[in-house]
C-alpha positions in Angstrom: 21.3 19.0 7.2 20.6 17.1 4.1 16.8 17.6 3.7 15.6 17.2 0.1 12.4 19.0 -0.6 11.0 16.8 -3.3 7.3 16.0 -2.8 4.7 14.7 -0.5 5.3 11.1 -1.6 5.9 8.9 1.4 8.2 5.9 1.0 6.6 3.8 3.6 7.7 0.9 4.6 7.1 -0.5 6.1 13.8 -11.6 23.6 14.6 -11.8 26.3 15.9 -8.6 27.9 17.6 -8.1 31.2 15.7 -6.3 34.0 15.6 -2.6 33.3 17.2 -0.4 36.0 14.7 1.6 38.0 17.3 4.4 38.8 19.9 6.2 36.7 22.9 4.2 35.9 26.1 5.3 37.6 28.2 4.3 34.6 28.0 2.7 31.2 27.9 -1.0 31.6 29.4 -3.1 28.9 27.5 -5.8 26.9 27.4 -9.2 28.4 27.1 -10.7 24.9 30.2 -11.1 22.7 28.9 -10.7 19.1 31.4 -7.9 18.3 28.8 -5.7 16.7 30.3 -2.4 15.5 27.7 0.3 16.3 28.6 2.5 13.4 29.3 -0.4 11.0 30.5 1.1 7.7 28.2 4.1 7.6 29.2 7.3 5.8 26.9 9.3 7.9 26.6 10.1 11.6 24.5 12.2 13.9 25.5 15.8 14.3 26.4 15.8 17.9 26.5 19.6 18.0 22.7 19.4 17.8 22.5 16.9 20.7 22.5 19.6 23.4 20.9 17.4 26.0 23.5 15.7 28.1 21.3 12.8 29.1 20.6 12.0 25.4 24.4 11.9 24.8 24.7 9.4 27.6 21.9 7.3 26.0 23.9 7.2 22.8 26.9 5.9 24.7 24.8 3.3 26.5 23.4 2.0 23.2 26.9 1.6 21.8 28.1 -0.2 24.9 25.2 -2.6 24.9 24.4 -3.2 21.3 25.5 -6.8 21.4 22.9 -7.5 24.1 20.3 -5.7 22.0 21.0 -7.8 19.0 20.8 -11.0 21.1 17.4 -9.8 22.4 16.2 -9.5 18.8 17.5 -12.9 17.9 15.6 -14.4 20.8 12.4 -12.7 19.6 12.9 -14.0 16.1 13.5 -17.5 17.4 10.0 -17.4 18.9 7.6 -18.1 16.0 4.4 -16.0 15.9 2.5 -17.0 12.8 -1.0 -15.5 13.0 -2.5 -17.5 10.1 -1.7 -20.8 11.7 -1.6 -19.7 15.4 1.9 -21.1 15.8 3.5 -19.5 18.8 0.9 -16.8 19.2 0.0 -17.3 22.9 3.7 -17.5 23.8 4.5 -14.4 21.8 1.8 -12.4 23.5 3.3 -13.3 26.8 6.8 -12.4 25.5 5.6 -9.0 24.4 3.9 -8.4 27.8 7.2 -9.3 29.4 8.9 -6.6 27.4 6.4 -4.0 28.7 6.7 -5.3 32.3 10.5 -5.0 32.0 10.2 -1.5 30.7 8.4 -0.6 34.0 4.9 0.0 32.6 2.5 0.2 35.5 -0.4 -1.4 33.5 0.2 -4.4 31.2 -2.5 -6.8 30.1 -3.1 -9.4 27.5 -6.7 -9.1 26.1 -8.6 -12.0 24.7 -10.7 -10.3 22.2 -13.0 -13.2 21.5 -14.8 -13.9 18.2 -14.6 -11.1 15.7 -17.3 -9.8 13.4 -15.9 -11.9 10.6 -16.6 -15.1 12.5 -13.0 -15.9 13.4 -11.5 -15.6 16.9 -9.1 -12.7 17.1 -5.6 -13.2 18.4 -4.7 -11.5 21.7 -3.9 -7.8 21.9 -1.2 -6.7 24.4 -1.8 -3.3 26.0 0.5 -1.4 28.3 0.6 2.1 29.8 3.8 3.6 31.1 3.1 6.8 33.2 6.4 8.7 33.5 4.8 11.8 34.9 5.5 13.6 31.6 3.6 16.3 29.9 3.0 14.4 26.6 1.8 10.8 25.9 2.8 8.8 22.8 0.8 5.9 21.5 3.1 3.1 20.1 1.6 0.6 17.6 3.2 -2.8 17.3 2.4 -6.1 15.5 3.9 -9.2 17.0 2.6 -11.6 14.3 4.4 -12.7 11.2 3.8 -14.5 7.9 4.3 -18.2 7.8 7.4 -19.9 6.3 5.9 -21.5 3.2 9.1 -22.2 1.2 11.7 -23.3 3.7 13.9 -24.6 0.9 14.3 -21.1 -0.4 15.9 -19.8 2.8 19.7 -19.7 3.1 19.4 -20.7 6.8 16.4 -21.8 8.9 13.8 -19.0 9.1 13.7 -19.0 12.9 17.4 -19.3 13.6 18.0 -15.6 13.4 21.5 -16.0 12.0 23.8 -13.0 11.5 25.4 -13.0 8.0 27.2 -10.7 5.7 25.0 -9.3 3.0 26.7 -6.7 0.8 26.9 -3.8 1.2 26.1 -4.5 4.9 28.7 -6.2 7.1 26.0 -7.8 9.2 22.3 -8.5 8.8 20.0 -10.7 10.8 18.1 -13.2 8.6 14.8 -14.5 9.9 11.0 -14.4 9.6 9.8 -11.2 11.1 13.2 -9.5 10.9 11.9 -6.5 9.1 8.2 -7.1 9.3 8.3 -6.0 12.0 10.3 -7.3 15.0 13.6 -5.6 14.0 12.3 -2.0 13.9 10.1 -2.6 17.0 13.0 -4.1 19.0 15.0 -1.0 18.1 12.2 1.1 19.5 12.1 -1.0 22.7 15.8 -0.9 23.2 15.8 2.9 22.7 13.2 3.2 25.4 15.0 0.8 27.7 18.3 2.6 27.2 16.8 6.0 28.2 15.4 4.4 31.4 18.7 2.8 32.1 20.5 6.1 31.9 17.9 8.5 33.4 15.5 6.4 35.3 12.5 7.7 33.3 11.3 8.4 29.8 10.8 12.0 28.6 7.2 11.1 27.5 4.5 8.8 28.7 3.9 5.7 26.5 0.8 3.7 25.7 1.5 0.5 23.7 -1.0 -1.5 21.7 0.5 -4.7 20.1 -1.7 -6.8 17.9 -1.3 -10.4 16.8 -3.5 -10.2 13.7 -1.9 -7.7 11.3 -1.4 -10.5 8.8 -5.1 -11.4 9.2 -6.5 -7.9 8.4 -6.2 -6.8 12.1 -9.5 -8.4 12.9 -8.6 -8.8 16.6 -7.3 -5.3 17.0 -10.4 -3.9 15.3 -12.6 -5.5 17.9 -10.3 -4.4 20.7 -10.4 -0.7 19.7 -14.2 -1.0 19.3 -14.5 -2.5 22.8 -12.0 -0.4 24.7 -11.8 3.2 23.3 -11.3 4.4 26.8 -7.8 2.9 26.9 -6.6 5.6 24.5 -7.8 8.6 26.5 -5.1 11.2 27.1 -3.0 10.1 24.1 -1.5 13.1 22.2 0.0 11.4 19.2 1.2 8.1 17.7 4.8 7.3 16.7 4.9 4.2 14.5 8.0 2.1 13.5 9.5 2.4 10.0 12.8 2.3 8.2 15.1 3.8 5.6 15.0 2.9 2.0 17.9 0.9 0.6 19.3 4.2 -0.7 19.2 5.6 2.8 16.2 7.9 2.3 14.0 8.3 5.4 10.3 7.6 5.3 7.5 9.8 6.7 4.3 7.9 6.8 1.0 7.9 8.6 -1.9 7.3 6.2 -2.9 4.0 4.6 -4.5 2.6 1.6 -7.6 0.4 2.0 -7.6 -3.4 1.6 -10.4 -5.9 1.7 -9.6 -9.6 1.7 -11.9 -12.4 0.4 -12.0 -16.1 -0.3 -13.7 -17.4 -3.4 -14.9 -21.0 -3.5 -16.3 -23.1 -6.3 -17.7 -26.5 -5.4 -19.4 -29.3 -7.1 -22.3 -29.2 -4.7 -23.0 -25.4 -5.2 -22.5 -25.7 -9.0 -24.7 -28.8 -9.3 -22.0 -30.5 -11.4 -18.8 -32.5 -10.6 -18.0 -34.3 -7.3 -20.4 -33.4 -4.5 -18.9 -34.4 -1.1 -15.3 -35.2 -1.6 -12.5 -35.5 -4.2 -12.8 -38.4 -6.6 -10.5 -40.3 -8.9 -9.0 -38.1 -11.6 -9.8 -40.7 -14.2 -13.4 -39.7 -13.9 -12.6 -36.4 -15.6 -13.4 -38.1 -18.9 -17.0 -38.0 -18.0 -17.4 -35.7 -15.0 -17.2 -31.9 -14.9 -14.3 -30.4 -12.9 -15.1 -27.5 -10.5 -11.4 -26.5 -10.6 -11.5 -25.6 -14.3 -14.7 -23.7 -13.7 -12.9 -21.7 -10.9 -10.0 -20.9 -13.2 -12.5 -19.6 -15.9 -14.3 -17.6 -13.2 -11.0 -15.9 -12.1 -10.0 -15.1 -15.7 -13.4 -13.3 -16.2 -12.5 -10.9 -13.3 -9.0 -9.7 -14.1 -7.6 -7.6 -16.9 -4.0 -6.5 -17.8 -1.9 -5.0 -15.1 -4.0 -6.7 -12.3 -6.9 -4.4 -13.1 -10.2 -5.7 -11.8 -12.8 -6.3 -14.5 -15.6 -5.5 -12.1 -18.3 -3.1 -13.2 -18.2 0.2 -11.1 -15.0 -0.8 -9.3 -13.2 2.5 -10.0 -16.3 4.6 -9.2 -15.8 7.3 -6.6 -12.0 7.3 -6.4 -10.7 10.6 -5.2 -8.1 11.8 -7.8 -4.6 12.7 -6.9 -4.1 16.4 -6.1 -1.7 18.3 -8.4 0.8 18.4 -5.6 0.6 14.6 -5.1 0.9 13.9 -8.8 3.9 16.3 -9.1 5.6 14.5 -6.2 5.1 11.1 -7.7 6.5 12.4 -11.0 9.7 13.7 -9.2 10.0 10.4 -7.3 9.8 8.5 -10.6 12.6 10.6 -12.0 14.8 9.4 -9.2 13.9 5.7 -9.6 16.2 3.3 -11.3 13.7 0.6 -12.4 16.4 -2.1 -12.8 17.8 -1.6 -9.3 14.2 -1.3 -7.8 13.3 -4.6 -9.5 16.4 -6.3 -8.1 15.7 -5.0 -4.6 12.1 -6.3 -4.9 13.1 -9.7 -6.2 11.1 -9.4 -9.5 12.2 -9.7 -13.1 10.5 -6.3 -14.0 7.5 -4.2 -13.2 4.2 -4.0 -15.1 5.2 -0.7 -16.6 8.5 0.6 -18.0 7.6 4.1 -17.0 9.1 5.0 -13.6 6.3 7.5 -12.9 3.6 4.8 -13.6 5.4 2.4 -11.3 5.5 4.9 -8.5 1.9 5.8 -9.0 0.8 2.2 -9.0 2.8 1.6 -5.8 1.5 4.6 -3.9 -1.9 5.4 -5.4 -3.0 2.3 -7.3 -5.6 -0.4 -7.1 -5.2 -4.1 -7.6 -7.0 -7.4 -7.4 -4.4 -10.0 -6.3 -4.5 -13.8 -6.3 -2.7 -14.6 -3.0 -3.2 -18.3 -3.1 -5.2 -21.2 -4.5 -5.7 -24.8 -3.4 -7.6 -27.9 -4.3 -7.1 -31.6 -4.9 -3.6 -33.0 -5.1 -1.4 -30.5 -3.2 1.7 -32.6 -2.9 4.9 -31.4 -4.7 6.2 -33.9 -7.1 4.9 -37.4 -7.5 1.5 -38.1 -9.0 -2.0 -39.1 -8.0 -5.0 -38.6 -10.1 -7.6 -36.3 -8.3 -10.7 -34.6 -9.5 -11.4 -32.0 -6.7 -14.8 -31.3 -5.5 -13.9 -27.9 -4.1 -11.4 -25.2 -5.1 -10.7 -22.0 -3.1 -8.6 -18.9 -3.9 -7.6 -16.0 -1.7 -7.6 -12.4 -2.9 -6.9 -8.9 -1.6 -8.3 -5.8 -3.2 -6.2 -2.6 -2.7 -8.4 0.4 -2.8 -8.3 4.2 -2.5 -10.1 7.1 -0.8 -13.7 7.2 -2.2 -14.0 3.4 -2.3 -14.9 1.1 0.6 -14.5 -2.6 1.2 -18.2 -3.7 1.6 -19.1 -1.9 -1.6 -16.3 -3.7 -3.5 -17.6 -7.0 -2.2 -21.1 -6.1 -3.4 -19.8 -5.2 -6.8 -17.8 -8.4 -6.9 -20.9 -10.4 -6.1 -22.9 -8.7 -8.9 -20.1 -9.3 -11.4 -19.9 -13.0 -10.6 -23.6 -13.3 -11.1 -23.5 -11.4 -14.3 -20.7 -13.6 -15.6 -22.6 -16.7 -14.9 -21.0 -17.7 -11.7 -23.8 -17.2 -9.2 -22.8 -20.5 -7.5 -19.3 -19.2 -6.5 -19.2 -18.4 -2.8 -17.6 -15.2 -1.3 -16.2 -15.2 2.3 -15.0 -11.9 3.6 -11.9 -12.4 5.8 -11.5 -8.8 6.8 -11.4 -5.2 5.7 -8.9 -2.4 6.5 -10.3 1.0 5.3 -8.0 3.8 4.1 -6.9 6.7 6.2 -5.4 10.1 5.4 -2.9 12.0 7.4 -1.1 15.4 7.4 2.2 16.2 9.1 1.8 19.7 10.4 2.1 18.5 14.0 4.7 18.2 16.8 5.4 14.4 16.4 6.1 14.8 12.6 8.3 17.8 13.3 10.2 15.8 15.9 10.8 13.0 13.4 12.0 15.5 10.7 14.3 17.1 13.3 15.8 13.7 14.1 16.4 13.1 10.4 18.2 16.4 10.1 20.4 15.6 13.0 21.2 12.1 11.6 21.8 13.4 8.1 19.0 11.3 6.6 17.6 12.5 3.4 13.8 12.8 3.3 11.0 14.4 1.4 9.1 17.2 3.2 5.5 16.1 3.4 2.7 17.9 1.6 0.9 20.7 3.4 -2.4 18.9 3.3 -3.6 15.4 4.3 -2.8 12.6 2.0 -3.3 8.8 1.8 0.2 8.1 0.5 1.9 5.8 3.0 1.3 2.1 2.4 -1.0 -0.4 4.2 -1.6 -0.7 8.0 -4.7 -0.2 10.2 -4.2 3.6 10.4 -8.0 4.1 10.3 -8.4 3.0 13.9 -6.0 5.7 15.2 -5.9 8.7 12.8 -7.7 11.9 13.6 -8.3 13.1 10.0 -10.3 11.6 7.1 -10.7 7.9 7.4 -12.7 5.3 5.5 -14.5 4.2 8.6 -14.7 5.5 12.2 -15.2 2.4 14.4 -15.2 3.8 18.0 -15.6 6.9 20.1 -11.8 7.3 20.0 -11.4 10.1 17.5 -7.8 9.6 16.8 -4.5 11.5 17.0 -1.8 12.8 14.7 0.4 9.9 13.4 3.8 9.7 12.0 5.9 6.7 11.2 9.6 6.5 10.3 13.0 5.7 11.7 16.6 5.0 10.9 17.6 1.4 10.0 16.7 -0.8 7.1 15.4 -4.3 6.3 13.9 -6.1 3.3 12.2 -9.1 1.8 9.1 -8.9 3.9 6.8 -11.9 3.3 9.6 -13.5 1.3 12.4 -16.0 1.9 15.5 -14.6 3.6 13.8 -11.6 5.2 16.5 -9.5 6.9 17.2 -6.5 9.2 20.4 -4.6 9.0 22.5 -4.9 12.2 25.7 -3.1 11.0 24.9 -0.3 8.6 26.8 0.8 5.5 26.8 3.9 3.2 23.8 6.1 4.1 21.9 3.3 5.9 22.2 3.1 9.7 22.4 -0.2 11.6 20.5 -1.1 14.7 22.5 1.1 17.0 21.8 4.1 14.8 18.1 3.3 14.7 17.9 3.2 18.5 19.7 6.5 18.8 17.5 8.2 16.3 14.3 6.9 18.0 15.6 8.2 21.3 16.2 11.6 19.6 12.6 11.7 18.4 11.3 11.3 22.0 13.6 14.0 23.3 12.6 16.4 20.4 8.9 15.7 20.9 9.3 16.3 24.7 10.8 19.7 23.9 14.2 18.8 25.3 16.1 19.7 22.2 16.1 23.2 20.6 14.2 23.1 17.4 16.0 24.8 14.6 14.2 27.6 12.8 14.5 25.7 9.5 12.4 22.7 10.8 8.9 23.0 9.6 
């Protein structure tokens, strides 16, 4: 066991398959693909098989090793199907693909739900729901997102973003490069293949599963929000949620569950609302000698709202924030002491962080607020060339990250008041969506099962705090958590949640996004991830003896 008791900080992260057998396999079939994937890669760690006392689970491990080529091909095929929620590219096809996965797994109930128009005025993308009744004592809820970000800089990719090419990327012998590889098709395919491997070997899963897969995570989960509001009864009987995750580049295991808040808005300045500049369309840029430009006004407006370090200059913005507990602050301090800022910056793909103090960087990342400029557009949007344009409208996109004690609608009200005070009453605000914060604690069976699996797989991790905390990154946890949440949206009162698994990926939302196929050092590849996930299910079902040292 290599458990490191450091703090409650959580380092979150963040196909086509053959027909699953309906009866136990009589042997261990070999892969029909020929990629030559080495299940163990170049890893320096391995599961402690003395703790795998369940003979069926040992057979599952063998099955994963024998079929890992097919599992990687399945992931490649999923990556090759675009599923860009912001543009809608491939979304209907992707929803059908995901439903097919659940059908192949043998779920008795599978359905694609058209959620209709959301409260934010935009149609939501389909939600895929499945229920797999294995006759087991416990039921796990599995959250997925099948949508991805768009590919906005194709020239920055080393290979086409939807090709799903396998390449060497030191220190890893093989990674899969493609949009959605780590966010989040790679980790989710590892989950699916773990489940399918168990059924191939034993004919049934040790727990019942309920899946909910959304196509709007990159659009503030607006469709899933409506789905959960409209169908709380579909989550009746669920005991806990197990969410995908991954190891850090160093090999550390994440334990997540809570979430920060995030509200997303568009700001628009137009000549018509301002009463100056072009009214109905762009005009010739030469007119800027005698006509006001709404774009310059928009830039001045943005500058009036932001301070150093991406700090919002919005009156009352920080009011009500719940301070870090002493234990949380101490954990962040210890995490900062372990951080190499140079290496962390290189892994993130940035020149440097805002602060040179590792503690401040960790605090900003795990309990910080921000007002980001995600994008801006107007006028001549063609790269290179020329063309004089005076735009009549300019729009920018922004996300506010916020903390317990704050809420999205209140932030929008304060933004409106600040714009008015600054002399920009004409600037329009459109709310795209809001994902409130959620807290979670880890004194429960599903979190203990995850920690037991980490112990077995020699994955270092920080023992969570003994009280609920937000630390854990961004995702729509507030819809499913059973503890303190920023907003309760339905009669479903939530369940314990834990996220985390073996395996690693990186460059989410960036060019050359990747997922590790053959691991190295203290990082497992895809086969290791599948085995660890299967171990979580067996531990949660009580089919592995729990060591006395496991909390």
